[in-house]
HTML snippet that shows the backbone in 3Dmol.js (N, CA, C, O; Angstrom):
<script src="https://3Dmol.org/build/3Dmol-min.js"></script>
<div id="view" style="width:600px;height:400px;position:relative"></div>
<script>
const pdb = `
ATOM      1  N   MET A   1      64.546   6.325-102.991  1.00  0.00           N
ATOM      2  CA  MET A   1      63.907   6.817-104.214  1.00  0.00           C
ATOM      3  C   MET A   1      64.058   8.495-104.178  1.00  0.00           C
ATOM      4  O   MET A   1      63.921   9.198-103.177  1.00  0.00           O
ATOM      5  N   THR A   2      64.353   8.907-105.433  1.00  0.00           N
ATOM      6  CA  THR A   2      64.674  10.264-105.530  1.00  0.00           C
ATOM      7  C   THR A   2      63.497  10.934-106.383  1.00  0.00           C
ATOM      8  O   THR A   2      63.045  10.462-107.426  1.00  0.00           O
ATOM      9  N   THR A   3      63.079  12.113-105.759  1.00  0.00           N
ATOM     10  CA  THR A   3      61.994  12.858-106.419  1.00  0.00           C
ATOM     11  C   THR A   3      62.571  14.067-107.117  1.00  0.00           C
ATOM     12  O   THR A   3      63.319  14.840-106.518  1.00  0.00           O
ATOM     13  N   ILE A   4      62.223  14.234-108.398  1.00  0.00           N
ATOM     14  CA  ILE A   4      62.628  15.492-109.163  1.00  0.00           C
ATOM     15  C   ILE A   4      61.561  16.488-109.236  1.00  0.00           C
ATOM     16  O   ILE A   4      60.466  16.131-109.671  1.00  0.00           O
ATOM     17  N   HIS A   5      61.750  17.698-108.861  1.00  0.00           N
ATOM     18  CA  HIS A   5      60.728  18.671-108.830  1.00  0.00           C
ATOM     19  C   HIS A   5      60.968  19.491-110.114  1.00  0.00           C
ATOM     20  O   HIS A   5      62.098  19.879-110.408  1.00  0.00           O
ATOM     21  N   THR A   6      59.959  19.730-110.820  1.00  0.00           N
ATOM     22  CA  THR A   6      60.081  20.559-111.953  1.00  0.00           C
ATOM     23  C   THR A   6      59.054  21.646-111.921  1.00  0.00           C
ATOM     24  O   THR A   6      57.989  21.475-111.328  1.00  0.00           O
ATOM     25  N   GLN A   7      59.350  22.789-112.559  1.00  0.00           N
ATOM     26  CA  GLN A   7      58.455  23.960-112.450  1.00  0.00           C
ATOM     27  C   GLN A   7      58.106  24.223-114.000  1.00  0.00           C
ATOM     28  O   GLN A   7      58.913  24.056-114.914  1.00  0.00           O
ATOM     29  N   THR A   8      56.828  24.644-114.148  1.00  0.00           N
ATOM     30  CA  THR A   8      56.391  24.946-115.443  1.00  0.00           C
ATOM     31  C   THR A   8      56.440  26.546-115.553  1.00  0.00           C
ATOM     32  O   THR A   8      55.870  27.260-114.727  1.00  0.00           O
ATOM     33  N   PHE A   9      57.114  27.014-116.558  1.00  0.00           N
ATOM     34  CA  PHE A   9      57.131  28.442-116.653  1.00  0.00           C
ATOM     35  C   PHE A   9      56.349  28.793-117.993  1.00  0.00           C
ATOM     36  O   PHE A   9      56.506  28.180-119.048  1.00  0.00           O
ATOM     37  N   THR A  10      55.548  29.786-117.820  1.00  0.00           N
ATOM     38  CA  THR A  10      54.785  30.290-119.132  1.00  0.00           C
ATOM     39  C   THR A  10      55.335  31.534-119.496  1.00  0.00           C
ATOM     40  O   THR A  10      55.646  32.384-118.661  1.00  0.00           O
ATOM     41  N   LEU A  11      55.481  31.689-120.854  1.00  0.00           N
ATOM     42  CA  LEU A  11      56.010  32.853-121.377  1.00  0.00           C
ATOM     43  C   LEU A  11      54.894  33.888-121.537  1.00  0.00           C
ATOM     44  O   LEU A  11      53.770  33.578-121.930  1.00  0.00           O
ATOM     45  N   PRO A  12      55.254  35.120-121.216  1.00  0.00           N
ATOM     46  CA  PRO A  12      54.189  36.222-121.335  1.00  0.00           C
ATOM     47  C   PRO A  12      53.788  36.291-122.855  1.00  0.00           C
ATOM     48  O   PRO A  12      54.607  36.192-123.768  1.00  0.00           O
ATOM     49  N   TYR A  13      52.439  36.473-123.022  1.00  0.00           N
ATOM     50  CA  TYR A  13      51.979  36.582-124.370  1.00  0.00           C
ATOM     51  C   TYR A  13      52.380  37.975-124.986  1.00  0.00           C
ATOM     52  O   TYR A  13      51.937  38.990-124.449  1.00  0.00           O
ATOM     53  N   LYS A  14      53.094  38.059-125.947  1.00  0.00           N
ATOM     54  CA  LYS A  14      53.360  39.444-126.636  1.00  0.00           C
ATOM     55  C   LYS A  14      52.308  39.728-127.678  1.00  0.00           C
ATOM     56  O   LYS A  14      52.147  39.003-128.659  1.00  0.00           O
ATOM     57  N   MET A  15      51.660  40.714-127.451  1.00  0.00           N
ATOM     58  CA  MET A  15      50.519  41.168-128.292  1.00  0.00           C
ATOM     59  C   MET A  15      51.259  41.794-129.540  1.00  0.00           C
ATOM     60  O   MET A  15      52.306  42.423-129.385  1.00  0.00           O
ATOM     61  N   LYS A  16      50.691  41.606-130.766  1.00  0.00           N
ATOM     62  CA  LYS A  16      50.984  42.115-131.954  1.00  0.00           C
ATOM     63  C   LYS A  16      50.448  43.657-132.132  1.00  0.00           C
ATOM     64  O   LYS A  16      49.387  44.066-131.661  1.00  0.00           O
ATOM     65  N   TYR A  17      51.345  44.411-132.873  1.00  0.00           N
ATOM     66  CA  TYR A  17      50.786  45.715-132.986  1.00  0.00           C
ATOM     67  C   TYR A  17      50.985  46.175-134.525  1.00  0.00           C
ATOM     68  O   TYR A  17      51.902  45.692-135.188  1.00  0.00           O
ATOM     69  N   TRP A  18      50.195  47.018-135.004  1.00  0.00           N
ATOM     70  CA  TRP A  18      50.251  47.699-136.380  1.00  0.00           C
ATOM     71  C   TRP A  18      51.090  48.960-136.169  1.00  0.00           C
ATOM     72  O   TRP A  18      50.714  49.820-135.372  1.00  0.00           O
ATOM     73  N   LYS A  19      52.179  49.079-136.846  1.00  0.00           N
ATOM     74  CA  LYS A  19      52.980  50.306-136.789  1.00  0.00           C
ATOM     75  C   LYS A  19      52.796  51.212-137.967  1.00  0.00           C
ATOM     76  O   LYS A  19      52.886  50.742-139.101  1.00  0.00           O
ATOM     77  N   CYS A  20      52.545  52.486-137.772  1.00  0.00           N
ATOM     78  CA  CYS A  20      52.323  53.456-138.805  1.00  0.00           C
ATOM     79  C   CYS A  20      53.704  53.866-139.313  1.00  0.00           C
ATOM     80  O   CYS A  20      54.643  54.128-138.562  1.00  0.00           O
ATOM     81  N   ASN A  21      53.757  53.902-140.692  1.00  0.00           N
ATOM     82  CA  ASN A  21      55.068  54.272-141.323  1.00  0.00           C
ATOM     83  C   ASN A  21      55.429  55.763-141.164  1.00  0.00           C
ATOM     84  O   ASN A  21      56.600  56.123-141.278  1.00  0.00           O
ATOM     85  N   LEU A  22      54.383  56.680-140.887  1.00  0.00           N
ATOM     86  CA  LEU A  22      54.611  58.059-140.989  1.00  0.00           C
ATOM     87  C   LEU A  22      54.962  58.634-139.519  1.00  0.00           C
ATOM     88  O   LEU A  22      55.748  59.574-139.409  1.00  0.00           O
ATOM     89  N   CYS A  23      54.359  58.044-138.412  1.00  0.00           N
ATOM     90  CA  CYS A  23      54.590  58.546-137.124  1.00  0.00           C
ATOM     91  C   CYS A  23      55.062  57.497-136.062  1.00  0.00           C
ATOM     92  O   CYS A  23      55.348  57.848-134.917  1.00  0.00           O
ATOM     93  N   ASN A  24      55.130  56.235-136.471  1.00  0.00           N
ATOM     94  CA  ASN A  24      55.548  55.175-135.589  1.00  0.00           C
ATOM     95  C   ASN A  24      54.616  54.878-134.394  1.00  0.00           C
ATOM     96  O   ASN A  24      55.063  54.381-133.361  1.00  0.00           O
ATOM     97  N   ILE A  25      53.300  55.193-134.553  1.00  0.00           N
ATOM     98  CA  ILE A  25      52.484  54.932-133.472  1.00  0.00           C
ATOM     99  C   ILE A  25      52.091  53.497-133.637  1.00  0.00           C
ATOM    100  O   ILE A  25      52.003  52.991-134.755  1.00  0.00           O
ATOM    101  N   GLU A  26      51.853  52.836-132.526  1.00  0.00           N
ATOM    102  CA  GLU A  26      51.563  51.392-132.556  1.00  0.00           C
ATOM    103  C   GLU A  26      50.066  51.153-132.138  1.00  0.00           C
ATOM    104  O   GLU A  26      49.642  51.551-131.053  1.00  0.00           O
ATOM    105  N   LEU A  27      49.321  50.513-133.012  1.00  0.00           N
ATOM    106  CA  LEU A  27      47.955  50.196-132.653  1.00  0.00           C
ATOM    107  C   LEU A  27      47.708  48.819-132.611  1.00  0.00           C
ATOM    108  O   LEU A  27      47.976  48.091-133.567  1.00  0.00           O
ATOM    109  N   PRO A  28      47.143  48.354-131.413  1.00  0.00           N
ATOM    110  CA  PRO A  28      47.034  46.935-131.133  1.00  0.00           C
ATOM    111  C   PRO A  28      46.191  46.126-132.264  1.00  0.00           C
ATOM    112  O   PRO A  28      45.224  46.586-132.872  1.00  0.00           O
ATOM    113  N   ASP A  29      46.681  44.986-132.405  1.00  0.00           N
ATOM    114  CA  ASP A  29      45.993  44.042-133.336  1.00  0.00           C
ATOM    115  C   ASP A  29      45.074  43.255-132.641  1.00  0.00           C
ATOM    116  O   ASP A  29      45.376  42.170-132.144  1.00  0.00           O
ATOM    117  N   ASP A  30      43.819  43.825-132.581  1.00  0.00           N
ATOM    118  CA  ASP A  30      42.702  43.166-132.007  1.00  0.00           C
ATOM    119  C   ASP A  30      41.508  43.319-132.870  1.00  0.00           C
ATOM    120  O   ASP A  30      41.578  43.687-134.042  1.00  0.00           O
ATOM    121  N   GLU A  31      40.370  43.012-132.229  1.00  0.00           N
ATOM    122  CA  GLU A  31      38.993  43.202-133.096  1.00  0.00           C
ATOM    123  C   GLU A  31      38.721  44.504-133.555  1.00  0.00           C
ATOM    124  O   GLU A  31      37.974  44.694-134.515  1.00  0.00           O
ATOM    125  N   LEU A  32      39.312  45.475-132.897  1.00  0.00           N
ATOM    126  CA  LEU A  32      39.022  47.014-133.290  1.00  0.00           C
ATOM    127  C   LEU A  32      40.119  47.477-134.253  1.00  0.00           C
ATOM    128  O   LEU A  32      40.064  48.629-134.684  1.00  0.00           O
ATOM    129  N   ALA A  33      41.120  46.653-134.622  1.00  0.00           N
ATOM    130  CA  ALA A  33      42.225  47.307-135.412  1.00  0.00           C
ATOM    131  C   ALA A  33      41.886  47.826-136.711  1.00  0.00           C
ATOM    132  O   ALA A  33      42.531  48.785-137.135  1.00  0.00           O
ATOM    133  N   THR A  34      40.952  47.319-137.406  1.00  0.00           N
ATOM    134  CA  THR A  34      40.560  47.983-138.674  1.00  0.00           C
ATOM    135  C   THR A  34      40.040  49.329-138.491  1.00  0.00           C
ATOM    136  O   THR A  34      40.385  50.249-139.232  1.00  0.00           O
ATOM    137  N   ILE A  35      39.094  49.497-137.379  1.00  0.00           N
ATOM    138  CA  ILE A  35      38.528  50.768-137.177  1.00  0.00           C
ATOM    139  C   ILE A  35      39.669  51.808-136.820  1.00  0.00           C
ATOM    140  O   ILE A  35      39.749  52.913-137.356  1.00  0.00           O
ATOM    141  N   ARG A  36      40.562  51.325-135.837  1.00  0.00           N
ATOM    142  CA  ARG A  36      41.655  52.144-135.392  1.00  0.00           C
ATOM    143  C   ARG A  36      42.568  52.748-136.482  1.00  0.00           C
ATOM    144  O   ARG A  36      42.975  53.909-136.514  1.00  0.00           O
ATOM    145  N   LYS A  37      42.840  51.690-137.433  1.00  0.00           N
ATOM    146  CA  LYS A  37      43.790  52.002-138.527  1.00  0.00           C
ATOM    147  C   LYS A  37      43.139  53.032-139.450  1.00  0.00           C
ATOM    148  O   LYS A  37      43.799  53.949-139.939  1.00  0.00           O
ATOM    149  N   GLN A  38      41.792  52.859-139.687  1.00  0.00           N
ATOM    150  CA  GLN A  38      41.136  53.835-140.548  1.00  0.00           C
ATOM    151  C   GLN A  38      41.078  55.280-139.903  1.00  0.00           C
ATOM    152  O   GLN A  38      41.342  56.268-140.587  1.00  0.00           O
ATOM    153  N   ARG A  39      40.766  55.366-138.719  1.00  0.00           N
ATOM    154  CA  ARG A  39      40.684  56.659-138.037  1.00  0.00           C
ATOM    155  C   ARG A  39      42.011  57.290-137.868  1.00  0.00           C
ATOM    156  O   ARG A  39      42.101  58.518-137.869  1.00  0.00           O
ATOM    157  N   HIS A  40      43.068  56.513-137.719  1.00  0.00           N
ATOM    158  CA  HIS A  40      44.544  57.046-137.776  1.00  0.00           C
ATOM    159  C   HIS A  40      44.938  57.470-139.030  1.00  0.00           C
ATOM    160  O   HIS A  40      45.638  58.478-139.122  1.00  0.00           O
ATOM    161  N   LYS A  41      44.546  56.767-140.149  1.00  0.00           N
ATOM    162  CA  LYS A  41      44.728  57.140-141.507  1.00  0.00           C
ATOM    163  C   LYS A  41      44.159  58.539-141.880  1.00  0.00           C
ATOM    164  O   LYS A  41      44.785  59.298-142.620  1.00  0.00           O
ATOM    165  N   GLU A  42      42.963  58.849-141.348  1.00  0.00           N
ATOM    166  CA  GLU A  42      42.341  60.139-141.526  1.00  0.00           C
ATOM    167  C   GLU A  42      43.190  61.278-140.873  1.00  0.00           C
ATOM    168  O   GLU A  42      43.270  62.395-141.383  1.00  0.00           O
ATOM    169  N   PHE A  43      43.793  60.939-139.757  1.00  0.00           N
ATOM    170  CA  PHE A  43      44.733  61.874-139.016  1.00  0.00           C
ATOM    171  C   PHE A  43      45.882  62.399-139.871  1.00  0.00           C
ATOM    172  O   PHE A  43      46.351  63.511-139.630  1.00  0.00           O
ATOM    173  N   HIS A  44      46.333  61.674-140.817  1.00  0.00           N
ATOM    174  CA  HIS A  44      47.396  62.048-141.689  1.00  0.00           C
ATOM    175  C   HIS A  44      46.969  62.723-143.026  1.00  0.00           C
ATOM    176  O   HIS A  44      47.786  62.971-143.912  1.00  0.00           O
ATOM    177  N   ILE A  45      45.703  62.990-143.115  1.00  0.00           N
ATOM    178  CA  ILE A  45      45.172  63.808-144.284  1.00  0.00           C
ATOM    179  C   ILE A  45      45.344  65.323-144.093  1.00  0.00           C
ATOM    180  O   ILE A  45      44.889  65.826-143.066  1.00  0.00           O
ATOM    181  N   ASP A  46      45.949  66.067-144.982  1.00  0.00           N
ATOM    182  CA  ASP A  46      46.199  67.521-144.960  1.00  0.00           C
ATOM    183  C   ASP A  46      44.769  68.174-145.324  1.00  0.00           C
ATOM    184  O   ASP A  46      44.297  68.228-146.459  1.00  0.00           O
ATOM    185  N   GLU A  47      44.197  68.639-144.191  1.00  0.00           N
ATOM    186  CA  GLU A  47      42.859  69.313-144.423  1.00  0.00           C
ATOM    187  C   GLU A  47      43.027  70.722-145.030  1.00  0.00           C
ATOM    188  O   GLU A  47      42.061  71.315-145.511  1.00  0.00           O
ATOM    189  N   SER A  48      44.307  71.266-144.999  1.00  0.00           N
ATOM    190  CA  SER A  48      44.381  72.704-145.581  1.00  0.00           C
ATOM    191  C   SER A  48      44.274  72.826-146.983  1.00  0.00           C
ATOM    192  O   SER A  48      44.082  73.929-147.495  1.00  0.00           O
ATOM    193  N   ILE A  49      44.398  71.622-147.761  1.00  0.00           N
ATOM    194  CA  ILE A  49      44.287  71.631-149.183  1.00  0.00           C
ATOM    195  C   ILE A  49      42.752  71.667-149.513  1.00  0.00           C
ATOM    196  O   ILE A  49      41.921  70.879-149.062  1.00  0.00           O
ATOM    197  N   GLY A  50      42.511  72.706-150.369  1.00  0.00           N
ATOM    198  CA  GLY A  50      41.061  72.989-150.771  1.00  0.00           C
ATOM    199  C   GLY A  50      40.170  73.602-149.726  1.00  0.00           C
ATOM    200  O   GLY A  50      39.014  73.882-150.043  1.00  0.00           O
ATOM    201  N   THR A  51      40.599  73.831-148.526  1.00  0.00           N
ATOM    202  CA  THR A  51      39.933  74.577-147.534  1.00  0.00           C
ATOM    203  C   THR A  51      40.561  75.794-147.052  1.00  0.00           C
ATOM    204  O   THR A  51      41.650  76.156-147.499  1.00  0.00           O
ATOM    205  N   HIS A  52      39.908  76.466-146.133  1.00  0.00           N
ATOM    206  CA  HIS A  52      40.701  77.584-145.464  1.00  0.00           C
ATOM    207  C   HIS A  52      41.186  77.205-144.130  1.00  0.00           C
ATOM    208  O   HIS A  52      41.475  78.069-143.302  1.00  0.00           O
ATOM    209  N   LYS A  53      41.288  75.934-143.887  1.00  0.00           N
ATOM    210  CA  LYS A  53      41.718  75.544-142.621  1.00  0.00           C
ATOM    211  C   LYS A  53      43.300  75.675-142.526  1.00  0.00           C
ATOM    212  O   LYS A  53      43.974  75.503-143.542  1.00  0.00           O
ATOM    213  N   ARG A  54      43.882  75.974-141.329  1.00  0.00           N
ATOM    214  CA  ARG A  54      45.323  75.950-141.297  1.00  0.00           C
ATOM    215  C   ARG A  54      46.021  74.763-141.360  1.00  0.00           C
ATOM    216  O   ARG A  54      45.396  73.747-141.054  1.00  0.00           O
ATOM    217  N   ARG A  55      47.247  74.655-141.710  1.00  0.00           N
ATOM    218  CA  ARG A  55      48.001  73.486-141.897  1.00  0.00           C
ATOM    219  C   ARG A  55      48.468  72.980-140.547  1.00  0.00           C
ATOM    220  O   ARG A  55      49.069  73.748-139.796  1.00  0.00           O
ATOM    221  N   ARG A  56      48.219  71.714-140.199  1.00  0.00           N
ATOM    222  CA  ARG A  56      48.611  71.158-138.857  1.00  0.00           C
ATOM    223  C   ARG A  56      50.125  70.825-139.051  1.00  0.00           C
ATOM    224  O   ARG A  56      50.651  70.631-140.148  1.00  0.00           O
ATOM    225  N   ASN A  57      50.786  70.783-137.784  1.00  0.00           N
ATOM    226  CA  ASN A  57      52.213  70.597-137.800  1.00  0.00           C
ATOM    227  C   ASN A  57      52.377  69.039-137.572  1.00  0.00           C
ATOM    228  O   ASN A  57      52.711  68.672-136.446  1.00  0.00           O
ATOM    229  N   TRP A  58      52.190  68.209-138.448  1.00  0.00           N
ATOM    230  CA  TRP A  58      52.459  66.899-138.488  1.00  0.00           C
ATOM    231  C   TRP A  58      52.669  66.296-139.754  1.00  0.00           C
ATOM    232  O   TRP A  58      52.511  67.069-140.699  1.00  0.00           O
ATOM    233  N   THR A  59      52.991  65.093-140.045  1.00  0.00           N
ATOM    234  CA  THR A  59      53.457  64.454-141.286  1.00  0.00           C
ATOM    235  C   THR A  59      52.166  63.990-142.029  1.00  0.00           C
ATOM    236  O   THR A  59      51.305  63.322-141.456  1.00  0.00           O
ATOM    237  N   PHE A  60      52.080  64.359-143.273  1.00  0.00           N
ATOM    238  CA  PHE A  60      50.972  63.936-144.193  1.00  0.00           C
ATOM    239  C   PHE A  60      51.516  62.996-145.204  1.00  0.00           C
ATOM    240  O   PHE A  60      52.684  63.041-145.590  1.00  0.00           O
ATOM    241  N   GLY A  61      50.634  62.142-145.619  1.00  0.00           N
ATOM    242  CA  GLY A  61      51.127  61.270-146.735  1.00  0.00           C
ATOM    243  C   GLY A  61      50.316  59.980-146.667  1.00  0.00           C
ATOM    244  O   GLY A  61      49.398  59.868-145.854  1.00  0.00           O
ATOM    245  N   GLU A  62      50.647  59.007-147.514  1.00  0.00           N
ATOM    246  CA  GLU A  62      49.904  57.688-147.601  1.00  0.00           C
ATOM    247  C   GLU A  62      50.521  56.754-146.501  1.00  0.00           C
ATOM    248  O   GLU A  62      51.720  56.500-146.396  1.00  0.00           O
ATOM    249  N   VAL A  63      49.511  56.283-145.697  1.00  0.00           N
ATOM    250  CA  VAL A  63      49.853  55.491-144.446  1.00  0.00           C
ATOM    251  C   VAL A  63      49.998  54.101-144.781  1.00  0.00           C
ATOM    252  O   VAL A  63      49.097  53.576-145.435  1.00  0.00           O
ATOM    253  N   GLU A  64      51.043  53.399-144.415  1.00  0.00           N
ATOM    254  CA  GLU A  64      51.222  51.984-144.526  1.00  0.00           C
ATOM    255  C   GLU A  64      51.413  51.363-143.179  1.00  0.00           C
ATOM    256  O   GLU A  64      52.187  51.911-142.394  1.00  0.00           O
ATOM    257  N   TYR A  65      50.792  50.289-142.841  1.00  0.00           N
ATOM    258  CA  TYR A  65      50.888  49.581-141.539  1.00  0.00           C
ATOM    259  C   TYR A  65      51.783  48.480-141.649  1.00  0.00           C
ATOM    260  O   TYR A  65      51.744  47.855-142.709  1.00  0.00           O
ATOM    261  N   VAL A  66      52.656  48.082-140.685  1.00  0.00           N
ATOM    262  CA  VAL A  66      53.421  47.010-140.665  1.00  0.00           C
ATOM    263  C   VAL A  66      53.070  46.197-139.327  1.00  0.00           C
ATOM    264  O   VAL A  66      53.047  46.776-138.241  1.00  0.00           O
ATOM    265  N   LEU A  67      52.822  44.957-139.444  1.00  0.00           N
ATOM    266  CA  LEU A  67      52.502  44.189-138.232  1.00  0.00           C
ATOM    267  C   LEU A  67      53.880  43.708-137.618  1.00  0.00           C
ATOM    268  O   LEU A  67      54.730  43.078-138.247  1.00  0.00           O
ATOM    269  N   THR A  68      53.970  44.088-136.331  1.00  0.00           N
ATOM    270  CA  THR A  68      55.197  43.864-135.538  1.00  0.00           C
ATOM    271  C   THR A  68      54.752  42.873-134.387  1.00  0.00           C
ATOM    272  O   THR A  68      55.569  42.493-133.549  1.00  0.00           O
TER     273      THR A  68
END
`;
const viewer = $3Dmol.createViewer("view");
viewer.addModel(pdb, "pdb");
viewer.setStyle({}, {cartoon: {color: "spectrum"}});
viewer.zoomTo();
viewer.render();
</script>
């Protein structure tokens, strides 16, 4: 009688991320994703417009997220 041994391999779970179109940061797609996306969207607002604050050295514009 011949016995055949088999192994079970589990593939690692690949977490999904939300990627910002302005700076390519990746935010995890979890229960806090909505909060993280909103806070990151505020990061790309130019605070120098209409205030006396200095212009920060990063990209400003409309943030769009892509689920990867």
